[in-house]
C-alpha positions in Angstrom: -3.2 9.1 -29.8 -2.3 11.2 -33.0 -6.3 11.5 -34.1 -6.8 13.3 -30.4 -4.3 15.8 -30.4 -5.0 16.6 -34.3 -9.1 17.2 -33.1 -8.0 19.1 -30.4 -5.5 21.5 -32.6 -8.6 21.6 -35.0 -10.7 22.6 -32.4 -8.2 25.6 -31.4 -7.6 26.8 -34.8 -11.6 27.0 -34.9 -11.7 29.5 -32.1 -13.5 32.4 -32.3 -10.5 35.0 -32.2 -12.9 37.9 -31.1 -13.6 36.3 -27.7 -9.8 34.9 -26.7 -8.9 38.7 -27.4 -11.6 39.7 -24.8 -10.5 37.0 -22.3 -7.2 38.0 -22.8 -8.2 41.8 -22.0 -10.2 40.9 -19.3 -6.6 38.9 -17.6 -5.1 42.3 -18.4 -7.9 43.7 -16.7 -6.8 41.4 -13.7 -3.4 43.1 -13.7 -4.8 46.2 -12.8 -7.2 45.1 -10.3 -4.5 43.2 -8.5 -2.6 46.3 -8.7 -5.0 48.6 -7.2 -6.2 46.6 -4.7 -2.3 46.3 -3.2 -2.1 49.9 -3.8 -4.9 50.6 -1.6 -3.9 48.7 1.3 0.2 49.8 1.3 -1.6 53.5 1.4 -3.4 52.5 4.1 -0.9 51.8 6.1 0.7 54.8 5.1 3.3 53.1 2.6 2.7 55.9 -1.0 3.7 53.5 -4.0 2.6 53.9 -7.7 0.3 51.9 -9.3 3.0 51.1 -11.9 5.0 49.1 -9.1 1.8 47.6 -7.8 1.0 45.6 -11.1 5.0 45.1 -11.5 5.1 43.3 -8.5 1.9 41.2 -9.2 3.1 40.5 -12.8 6.6 39.6 -11.3 4.7 37.5 -8.4 2.7 35.4 -11.1 5.9 34.6 -13.3 7.8 33.5 -10.0 4.5 31.1 -8.7 4.5 29.8 -12.3 8.3 28.7 -12.6 8.6 27.4 -8.6 7.0 24.9 -6.8 6.2 26.8 -4.1 2.2 26.6 -3.8 2.2 30.6 -4.0 4.5 31.3 -1.4 7.1 32.5 -3.6 5.1 34.4 -5.3 3.9 36.7 -2.4 7.9 36.7 -1.6 8.9 38.5 -4.9 6.0 41.2 -4.5 7.0 42.5 -1.1 10.3 42.3 -2.5 9.8 44.2 -5.8 7.7 46.9 -3.5 10.8 47.3 -1.4 13.2 47.8 -4.5 11.0 49.8 -6.4 9.5 52.4 -3.1 11.5 51.1 -0.3 9.1 50.2 1.3 8.7 48.5 4.9 9.0 44.9 4.8 7.0 44.3 7.9 4.2 46.8 6.6 4.3 45.5 3.2 4.1 42.0 4.4 1.0 42.8 6.6 -0.5 44.1 3.5 -0.3 41.8 1.4 -1.5 38.7 4.4 -4.6 41.7 4.4 -5.3 41.4 0.6 -5.7 37.8 0.9 -8.1 38.1 3.8 -9.9 40.2 1.8 -10.2 37.8 -0.8 -12.3 35.5 1.9 -15.6 36.8 1.6 -16.0 37.1 -1.9 -14.3 33.5 -2.4 -17.3 32.4 -0.2 -19.8 33.9 -2.4 -18.3 32.5 -5.0 -18.8 29.0 -3.5 -22.5 29.7 -3.6 -22.6 30.4 -7.1 -20.9 27.3 -7.6 -22.8 24.5 -5.6 -25.3 23.8 -8.0 -23.1 22.5 -10.5 -21.0 20.9 -7.9 -22.7 19.0 -5.9 -27.0 17.8 -5.0 -26.4 18.9 -1.5 -26.2 22.6 -2.7 -28.3 23.7 0.3 -26.0 22.3 3.1 -22.6 23.6 1.0 -24.7 27.2 0.8 -25.2 27.5 4.1 -21.9 26.5 5.5 -20.4 29.0 3.1 -23.1 31.5 4.0 -22.1 31.0 7.9 -18.1 31.3 6.8 -18.5 34.6 4.4 -20.2 36.2 7.7 -17.8 35.2 10.1 -15.0 36.7 7.9 -16.8 39.8 6.9 -17.6 40.2 10.8 -13.9 39.7 12.0 -12.3 42.2 9.2 -14.7 45.1 9.6 -16.2 44.9 13.2 -14.3 47.6 15.6 -14.1 45.0 18.6 -12.2 42.4 16.9 -10.1 44.8 14.6 -9.2 46.3 18.1 -8.4 43.3 19.5 -6.3 42.4 16.7 -4.5 46.1 17.0 -3.6 45.6 20.4 -2.3 42.4 19.8 -0.1 43.6 16.7 1.1 46.3 19.0 1.9 44.4 21.8 4.0 42.4 20.0 6.1 44.8 17.0 5.7 48.0 19.6 3.4 50.3 19.5 5.1 52.9 16.8 4.3 50.2 13.7 0.9 50.5 12.4 -0.2 47.3 10.9 -3.6 47.4 11.0 -5.9 48.7 8.0 -8.5 50.7 8.3 -12.0 49.2 8.0 -12.9 51.3 5.1 -9.8 50.4 3.3 -10.6 46.8 3.6 -14.7 47.5 2.4 -13.0 48.6 -0.5 -10.1 45.9 -1.1 -13.2 43.5 -0.4 -14.7 45.4 -3.4 -11.8 44.7 -5.9 -11.3 41.3 -5.1 -14.6 40.9 -5.8 -13.8 42.2 -9.3 -11.2 39.8 -9.7 -13.6 37.0 -9.1 -15.7 38.4 -11.7 -13.2 39.0 -13.8 -12.2 35.1 -13.5 -15.5 33.6 -14.5 -15.8 36.1 -17.6 -12.9 35.2 -19.0 -13.5 31.3 -18.4 -16.6 32.1 -19.9 -15.6 33.8 -22.5 -12.7 31.2 -23.6 -15.3 28.4 -23.2 -17.3 30.7 -25.7 -14.6 30.8 -28.5 -15.2 27.1 -28.6 -18.4 26.9 -29.0 -19.3 26.0 -25.6 -22.1 27.9 -23.3 -21.1 27.7 -19.8 -23.8 28.4 -17.0 -22.8 31.1 -14.6 -22.5 28.2 -12.2 -20.6 26.1 -14.3 -18.3 29.2 -14.5 -17.6 29.9 -11.0 -17.0 26.0 -10.5 -14.2 25.9 -13.0 -12.5 29.3 -11.4 -12.6 27.0 -8.2 -10.9 24.3 -9.5 -8.5 26.7 -11.4 -7.5 28.0 -7.7 -7.4 25.1 -6.5 -5.0 23.5 -9.0 -3.3 26.4 -8.5 -2.2 25.7 -4.6 -0.8 22.3 -5.7 3.0 22.1 -5.1 3.9 22.3 -9.3 5.3 24.6 -11.7 2.1 26.9 -11.7 0.0 24.6 -11.0 0.8 22.4 -14.0 -0.8 19.4 -14.6 -3.2 19.7 -11.9 -4.9 23.2 -13.3 -5.4 21.5 -16.4 -6.8 18.4 -15.0 -9.2 20.3 -13.2 -10.6 22.0 -15.8 -10.8 19.3 -18.6 -12.2 16.9 -15.8 -14.7 20.1 -15.1 -15.6 20.3 -18.3 -16.3 16.8 -19.5 -18.6 16.5 -16.2 -20.7 19.5 -17.9 -20.9 17.3 -20.8 -18.2 18.7 -22.7 -16.2 16.3 -25.4 -12.8 15.3 -24.0 -11.3 17.0 -27.3 -13.2 20.1 -26.9 -12.7 20.0 -23.2 -8.8 20.3 -23.6 -9.2 22.9 -26.2 -10.5 25.6 -23.9 -8.2 24.1 -21.3 -5.2 24.8 -24.0 -6.8 28.5 -24.8 -7.3 29.3 -20.8 -3.7 28.1 -20.0 -2.1 30.0 -23.1 -3.9 33.3 -21.1 -3.0 32.6 -17.7 0.3 30.4 -18.3 1.7 31.8 -21.1 1.0 35.1 -21.4 1.2 35.8 -17.5 4.7 34.3 -17.2 6.4 36.2 -20.1 4.2 39.4 -18.8 5.6 38.6 -15.4 9.3 37.8 -16.6 9.4 41.0 -18.8 8.1 43.2 -15.5 10.2 41.7 -13.0 13.5 42.2 -15.5 12.0 46.2 -15.3 11.5 46.0 -11.9 15.1 45.7 -11.2 16.3 48.0 -14.0 17.1 50.8 -11.9 19.5 49.3 -9.7 21.5 48.9 -13.4 20.9 52.4 -13.9 21.6 53.3 -10.8 24.3 51.4 -9.4 25.6 53.1 -6.4 22.2 54.2 -5.1 21.6 52.0 -2.0 17.6 53.0 -1.9 15.7 53.3 -4.9 13.8 56.9 -5.3 11.0 58.0 -2.4 8.0 58.5 -4.6 5.9 60.3 -2.0 4.7 63.5 -2.6 5.7 65.8 -0.5 1.5 66.6 1.1 1.7 62.9 1.6 4.9 62.9 3.7 4.1 65.7 5.6 0.3 64.3 6.5 2.1 60.9 7.5 4.4 63.1 9.5 1.2 65.0 11.3 -0.7 61.8 11.5 2.2 59.5 13.2 3.5 62.7 15.7 
């Protein structure tokens, strides 16, 4: 056991720092992507927020996910709470924007499964056909006016005519684009992490590891601890990577996604609530909506 740990430590020490820094940089880029995507969807529901606030909310959600056993549910609640705190955003519309954000990930996730299929199973053709069908149905439901109008009518009957919970089609298409960039970042970061340890992964292999990362994150443990690491190490070993090097690659990836993400999220969560200490008697946070945005919103709702 000591020899194995020593081999893993030696492999980590020999990691190429340039690739590790590049992987960390991509992770930081993913935070910007997530913030821009949610800001877009909130703006589509007439909720004006700053990119800084949506990035803080995203980081806060990462921290809560990584320190609670919630299968990511607590992180979503934290994101909504931070936006409520920072921008005085209404919770129903903010929750709807968060739901549409997750829906925007379905088509690119289906494409990711298609890319990973050659590395996952021999019956790749059947899996590709199924996933392409799922992606087509998802895009159809999210963008076709008939389905969107039916969904809008249901929401208005459920919550009232004066509330707007439906994201416009153009904004939804843009959100899918941001989600696609997020998944590309994830694949590239895993490739860079492996490259830092001298392992060259193919595109299907990197996509498969990204899927294993996703599935492990939904296991009800603290931040997917145990499940994510087992999935990554097992996947790398199936691709012919020795155990010690697979464990070292996983350690580098988790140091970025879990270690750095949790630390940055804790700082973001503390900073997001700092205005309460600065203004203890203010009941609501300052309104960051510009005069022009308020005027346009009033005209549109009149």
